[in-house]
PASEBA-1860 file (N, C-alpha, C; in nm, 3 decimals):
! residues 147
1> MSNNEKAD> -1.005/1.826/-1.332/-1.077/1.772/-1.308/-0.987/1.621/-1.396 ~ -0.986/1.516/-1.341/-0.926/1.416/-1.368/-1.025/1.339/-1.439 ~ -1.039/1.283/-1.479/-1.150/1.134/-1.558/-1.175/1.060/-1.485 ~ -1.075/1.023/-1.390/-1.078/0.922/-1.251/-1.117/0.952/-1.150 ~ -1.167/1.112/-1.147/-1.281/1.147/-1.013/-1.372/1.147/-1.045 ~ -1.486/1.175/-0.958/-1.654/1.182/-1.006/-1.669/1.337/-0.906 ~ -1.725/1.397/-1.018/-1.789/1.539/-0.998/-1.925/1.516/-0.863 ~ -1.881/1.600/-0.776/-2.040/1.583/-0.653/-2.129/1.658/-0.769
9> AGSVAVSW> -2.229/1.615/-0.696/-2.381/1.684/-0.749/-2.377/1.895/-0.703 ~ -2.388/1.924/-0.832/-2.365/2.084/-0.821/-2.255/2.142/-0.827 ~ -2.161/2.053/-0.822/-2.006/2.123/-0.818/-2.025/2.172/-0.974 ~ -1.860/2.255/-1.006/-1.801/2.311/-1.117/-1.716/2.325/-1.151 ~ -1.704/2.253/-1.247/-1.516/2.235/-1.267/-1.468/2.356/-1.362 ~ -1.374/2.401/-1.295/-1.291/2.507/-1.372/-1.190/2.508/-1.449 ~ -1.154/2.536/-1.557/-0.962/2.501/-1.554/-0.876/2.603/-1.437 ~ -0.771/2.547/-1.438/-0.677/2.639/-1.322/-0.674/2.725/-1.445
17> RLIAGGSA> -0.558/2.782/-1.595/-0.556/2.844/-1.618/-0.691/2.985/-1.639 ~ -0.814/2.928/-1.634/-0.945/3.061/-1.626/-0.870/3.099/-1.495 ~ -0.890/3.034/-1.398/-0.845/3.112/-1.254/-0.743/3.243/-1.241 ~ -0.688/3.160/-1.320/-0.497/3.213/-1.336/-0.521/3.363/-1.437 ~ -0.561/3.346/-1.502/-0.616/3.424/-1.594/-0.743/3.526/-1.558 ~ -0.820/3.526/-1.488/-0.889/3.633/-1.395/-0.822/3.696/-1.287 ~ -0.755/3.664/-1.221/-0.670/3.628/-1.146/-0.623/3.788/-1.192 ~ -0.510/3.730/-1.264/-0.442/3.863/-1.358/-0.539/3.943/-1.336
25> IIAIATIT> -0.569/3.941/-1.454/-0.735/4.060/-1.499/-0.741/4.106/-1.359 ~ -0.805/4.063/-1.284/-0.794/4.151/-1.129/-0.732/4.253/-1.084 ~ -0.576/4.147/-1.101/-0.461/4.224/-1.047/-0.512/4.359/-1.084 ~ -0.414/4.351/-1.262/-0.402/4.448/-1.304/-0.562/4.580/-1.313 ~ -0.652/4.491/-1.303/-0.768/4.617/-1.266/-0.714/4.746/-1.141 ~ -0.742/4.653/-1.076/-0.745/4.690/-0.939/-0.617/4.740/-0.909 ~ -0.522/4.760/-0.958/-0.406/4.834/-0.934/-0.361/4.980/-1.008 ~ -0.486/4.921/-1.182/-0.530/5.072/-1.246/-0.647/5.150/-1.169
33> ALIIVSAV> -0.627/5.074/-1.089/-0.815/5.157/-1.029/-0.719/5.209/-0.909 ~ -0.634/5.143/-0.812/-0.573/5.212/-0.731/-0.513/5.369/-0.793 ~ -0.368/5.328/-0.906/-0.361/5.440/-0.950/-0.390/5.575/-1.037 ~ -0.507/5.497/-1.092/-0.636/5.632/-1.071/-0.697/5.699/-0.968 ~ -0.748/5.635/-0.881/-0.815/5.691/-0.749/-0.637/5.722/-0.650 ~ -0.584/5.700/-0.689/-0.478/5.783/-0.586/-0.425/5.933/-0.655 ~ -0.427/5.913/-0.818/-0.390/6.070/-0.862/-0.505/6.125/-0.813 ~ -0.610/6.140/-0.830/-0.796/6.174/-0.815/-0.724/6.227/-0.673
41> RKVDTISV> -0.765/6.103/-0.621/-0.756/6.245/-0.441/-0.602/6.244/-0.371 ~ -0.560/6.234/-0.437/-0.390/6.303/-0.373/-0.379/6.200/-0.289 ~ -0.352/6.041/-0.265/-0.353/5.975/-0.153/-0.145/5.958/-0.145 ~ -0.153/5.939/-0.043/-0.004/5.895/0.041/0.077/5.813/-0.078 ~ 0.191/5.877/-0.131/0.232/5.778/-0.242/0.282/5.584/-0.174 ~ 0.323/5.643/-0.089/0.388/5.526/0.030/0.284/5.381/0.012 ~ 0.198/5.455/0.087/0.010/5.360/0.088/0.011/5.318/-0.024 ~ -0.025/5.417/-0.184/-0.005/5.364/-0.301/0.110/5.187/-0.350
49> VALSLAIV> 0.199/5.259/-0.298/0.257/5.135/-0.310/0.287/5.049/-0.256 ~ 0.242/4.985/-0.123/0.231/4.896/-0.038/0.146/4.861/-0.039 ~ -0.015/4.859/-0.145/-0.112/4.838/-0.171/-0.084/4.777/-0.314 ~ -0.025/4.871/-0.413/-0.017/4.730/-0.480/0.089/4.615/-0.457 ~ 0.206/4.645/-0.405/0.263/4.523/-0.357/0.215/4.429/-0.282 ~ 0.106/4.471/-0.185/-0.004/4.389/-0.191/-0.125/4.317/-0.219 ~ -0.141/4.328/-0.373/-0.227/4.266/-0.466/-0.074/4.216/-0.531 ~ 0.012/4.242/-0.577/0.084/4.192/-0.702/0.171/4.046/-0.618
57> AFMTQIMV> 0.189/4.054/-0.492/0.208/3.910/-0.393/0.055/3.820/-0.391 ~ -0.063/3.916/-0.350/-0.149/3.824/-0.324/-0.108/3.687/-0.515 ~ -0.145/3.814/-0.628/-0.168/3.728/-0.767/-0.062/3.655/-0.775 ~ 0.105/3.676/-0.719/0.202/3.580/-0.715/0.100/3.421/-0.636 ~ 0.085/3.448/-0.507/0.086/3.360/-0.438/-0.021/3.228/-0.548 ~ -0.165/3.310/-0.609/-0.238/3.240/-0.658/-0.162/3.162/-0.770 ~ -0.069/3.226/-0.830/-0.048/3.212/-1.018/0.094/3.045/-0.911 ~ 0.127/3.070/-0.835/0.222/2.950/-0.700/0.163/2.807/-0.712
65> FITQTWST> 0.030/2.938/-0.646/-0.103/2.758/-0.597/-0.127/2.723/-0.749 ~ -0.151/2.746/-0.820/-0.204/2.692/-0.955/-0.046/2.597/-1.007 ~ 0.065/2.628/-1.049/0.134/2.568/-1.069/0.166/2.494/-0.988 ~ 0.192/2.465/-0.835/0.185/2.334/-0.758/0.099/2.245/-0.809 ~ -0.035/2.267/-0.839/-0.173/2.193/-0.830/-0.136/2.123/-0.985 ~ -0.089/2.177/-1.072/-0.040/2.112/-1.219/0.033/2.067/-1.149 ~ 0.172/2.057/-1.115/0.274/1.997/-1.095/0.260/1.821/-1.031 ~ 0.180/1.882/-0.898/0.097/1.755/-0.844/-0.001/1.698/-0.914
73> SRLNAETR> -0.072/1.694/-1.012/-0.132/1.614/-1.043/-0.071/1.564/-1.185 ~ -0.009/1.647/-1.239/0.122/1.552/-1.314/0.124/1.404/-1.244 ~ 0.254/1.478/-1.182/0.318/1.320/-1.057/0.201/1.222/-1.010 ~ 0.082/1.281/-0.998/-0.067/1.170/-0.961/-0.075/1.086/-1.135 ~ -0.102/1.182/-1.217/-0.065/1.075/-1.334/0.055/0.964/-1.332 ~ 0.150/1.039/-1.313/0.271/0.929/-1.392/0.241/0.831/-1.273 ~ 0.111/0.823/-1.136/0.186/0.775/-1.040/0.114/0.690/-1.090 ~ -0.018/0.724/-1.106/-0.133/0.616/-1.114/-0.078/0.496/-1.270
81> GFLAELRT> -0.013/0.577/-1.349/0.063/0.480/-1.471/0.158/0.392/-1.399 ~ 0.197/0.435/-1.345/0.308/0.359/-1.284/0.226/0.215/-1.216 ~ 0.204/0.288/-1.122/0.109/0.175/-1.115/-0.013/0.048/-1.130 ~ -0.054/0.124/-1.280/-0.110/0.053/-1.349/-0.033/-0.068/-1.425 ~ 0.043/-0.067/-1.394/0.199/-0.114/-1.512/0.210/-0.215/-1.457 ~ 0.298/-0.146/-1.333/0.281/-0.271/-1.162/0.181/-0.409/-1.137 ~ 0.044/-0.300/-1.177/-0.024/-0.432/-1.106/-0.046/-0.567/-1.315 ~ -0.058/-0.434/-1.424/-0.024/-0.562/-1.487/0.062/-0.632/-1.474
89> RSLGTEAM> 0.157/-0.649/-1.446/0.320/-0.727/-1.448/0.271/-0.797/-1.336 ~ 0.219/-0.793/-1.161/0.229/-0.839/-1.062/0.086/-0.961/-1.104 ~ 0.012/-0.928/-1.199/-0.086/-1.051/-1.302/-0.014/-1.167/-1.384 ~ 0.052/-1.073/-1.431/0.156/-1.166/-1.540/0.251/-1.266/-1.463 ~ 0.272/-1.209/-1.373/0.352/-1.281/-1.214/0.321/-1.392/-1.221 ~ 0.204/-1.373/-1.144/0.096/-1.450/-1.070/0.118/-1.531/-1.137 ~ 0.024/-1.498/-1.292/-0.050/-1.687/-1.411/0.100/-1.703/-1.444 ~ 0.161/-1.643/-1.396/0.316/-1.801/-1.461/0.342/-1.896/-1.363
97> LNRQVDKL> 0.319/-1.809/-1.256/0.394/-1.943/-1.071/0.248/-2.026/-1.095 ~ 0.151/-1.921/-1.079/0.010/-2.055/-1.137/0.071/-2.148/-1.227 ~ 0.084/-2.127/-1.359/0.141/-2.239/-1.436/0.268/-2.348/-1.372 ~ 0.317/-2.215/-1.351/0.407/-2.344/-1.276/0.410/-2.433/-1.148 ~ 0.324/-2.370/-1.081/0.303/-2.473/-0.976/0.217/-2.622/-1.038 ~ 0.113/-2.522/-1.124/-0.048/-2.716/-1.206/0.100/-2.770/-1.298 ~ 0.196/-2.736/-1.332/0.280/-2.852/-1.404/0.410/-2.920/-1.251 ~ 0.433/-2.824/-1.158/0.501/-2.890/-1.070/0.435/-2.996/-1.048
105> TDDLMGRA> 0.286/-2.971/-0.933/0.198/-3.120/-0.920/0.119/-3.134/-1.056 ~ 0.136/-3.174/-1.100/0.106/-3.245/-1.241/0.183/-3.361/-1.231 ~ 0.287/-3.335/-1.243/0.467/-3.401/-1.249/0.432/-3.495/-1.149 ~ 0.411/-3.434/-1.013/0.473/-3.504/-0.899/0.308/-3.616/-0.851 ~ 0.194/-3.536/-0.880/0.102/-3.644/-0.929/0.092/-3.765/-1.020 ~ 0.174/-3.769/-1.144/0.204/-3.840/-1.232/0.354/-3.941/-1.131 ~ 0.503/-3.829/-1.065/0.534/-3.948/-1.071/0.486/-4.047/-0.902 ~ 0.406/-3.980/-0.816/0.362/-4.082/-0.710/0.291/-4.164/-0.801
113> ATARKQAS> 0.223/-4.138/-0.884/0.082/-4.295/-0.942/0.154/-4.412/-1.014 ~ 0.380/-4.320/-1.058/0.360/-4.459/-1.056/0.472/-4.512/-0.988 ~ 0.476/-4.466/-0.909/0.509/-4.517/-0.781/0.438/-4.595/-0.748 ~ 0.366/-4.581/-0.639/0.222/-4.646/-0.626/0.225/-4.760/-0.672 ~ 0.209/-4.747/-0.829/0.202/-4.884/-0.877/0.328/-4.987/-0.875 ~ 0.436/-4.960/-0.900/0.564/-4.991/-0.836/0.619/-5.037/-0.706 ~ 0.537/-4.965/-0.603/0.555/-5.014/-0.460/0.446/-5.131/-0.371 ~ 0.484/-5.164/-0.297/0.404/-5.231/-0.240/0.382/-5.217/-0.095
121> SPAEAREL> 0.425/-5.071/-0.083/0.378/-5.028/0.052/0.358/-4.867/0.031 ~ 0.275/-4.815/0.084/0.286/-4.626/0.101/0.436/-4.544/0.110 ~ 0.533/-4.643/0.251/0.613/-4.545/0.241/0.790/-4.619/0.153 ~ 0.687/-4.692/0.094/0.810/-4.748/-0.044/0.723/-4.662/-0.156 ~ 0.650/-4.597/-0.234/0.674/-4.501/-0.233/0.645/-4.336/-0.285 ~ 0.656/-4.382/-0.152/0.740/-4.200/-0.091/0.859/-4.213/-0.127 ~ 0.925/-4.252/-0.078/1.066/-4.364/-0.131/1.090/-4.301/-0.272 ~ 1.045/-4.412/-0.343/1.059/-4.374/-0.477/1.036/-4.304/-0.527
129> VRRDVQRA> 0.942/-4.147/-0.562/0.930/-4.046/-0.537/1.025/-3.981/-0.502 ~ 1.117/-3.958/-0.343/1.202/-3.858/-0.339/1.288/-3.872/-0.389 ~ 1.349/-4.081/-0.446/1.440/-4.066/-0.568/1.437/-3.948/-0.647 ~ 1.343/-4.000/-0.732/1.307/-4.014/-0.892/1.317/-3.867/-0.806 ~ 1.250/-3.775/-0.790/1.222/-3.613/-0.809/1.413/-3.544/-0.808 ~ 1.472/-3.611/-0.656/1.615/-3.586/-0.671/1.742/-3.627/-0.869 ~ 1.681/-3.728/-0.879/1.786/-3.850/-0.961/1.709/-3.648/-1.079 ~ 1.600/-3.587/-1.101/1.550/-3.525/-1.173/1.596/-3.342/-1.171
137> LSAGTSDP> 1.627/-3.366/-1.066/1.648/-3.247/-1.005/1.859/-3.173/-0.996 ~ 1.798/-3.325/-1.001/2.020/-3.318/-1.010/2.068/-3.313/-1.183 ~ 1.970/-3.383/-1.239/2.047/-3.398/-1.408/1.924/-3.263/-1.435 ~ 1.883/-3.148/-1.381/1.786/-3.091/-1.410/1.731/-3.116/-1.579 ~ 1.675/-3.161/-1.527/1.479/-3.175/-1.593/1.388/-3.209/-1.521 ~ 1.294/-3.205/-1.540/1.175/-3.290/-1.467/1.110/-3.402/-1.523 ~ 1.133/-3.413/-1.639/1.059/-3.593/-1.704/1.131/-3.666/-1.701 ~ 1.037/-3.763/-1.600/1.119/-3.944/-1.573/1.190/-3.957/-1.661
145> ARS> 1.151/-4.044/-1.752/1.215/-4.081/-1.903/1.354/-3.995/-1.951 ~ 1.368/-3.861/-1.872/1.504/-3.824/-1.972/1.625/-3.850/-1.812 ~ 1.547/-3.871/-1.725/1.665/-3.858/-1.593/1.635/-4.053/-1.585
END
């Protein structure tokens, strides 16, 4: 169970390695018991071999399942790490964009206040701001004192 998942009340967490080890021990014990019983009772050899192969196949399926589960949990952990990093970067980008918008808004508000003082009408003030911004953009600066 990962740290991010919460255990349900009454559930038990068991290690996959413990399950794999237990499965291997049970398979070995079962095959050993099968060999002993077949030797004592003189059972058909083909039946013993078939049952032994079935036990080994079942044990192999459990091992493959455990391996796939382990691989998936690693991939899940890597994906969660990547998503956390992506979230951090996107928050940083958002903060930077907010600062840029604030700077732009402050600059335009300053230009508008200056234009209102110099203009005789709102239309003239808009035209003064438009020209001032256009000059600043063509000069590559946002500071009206340098444009």
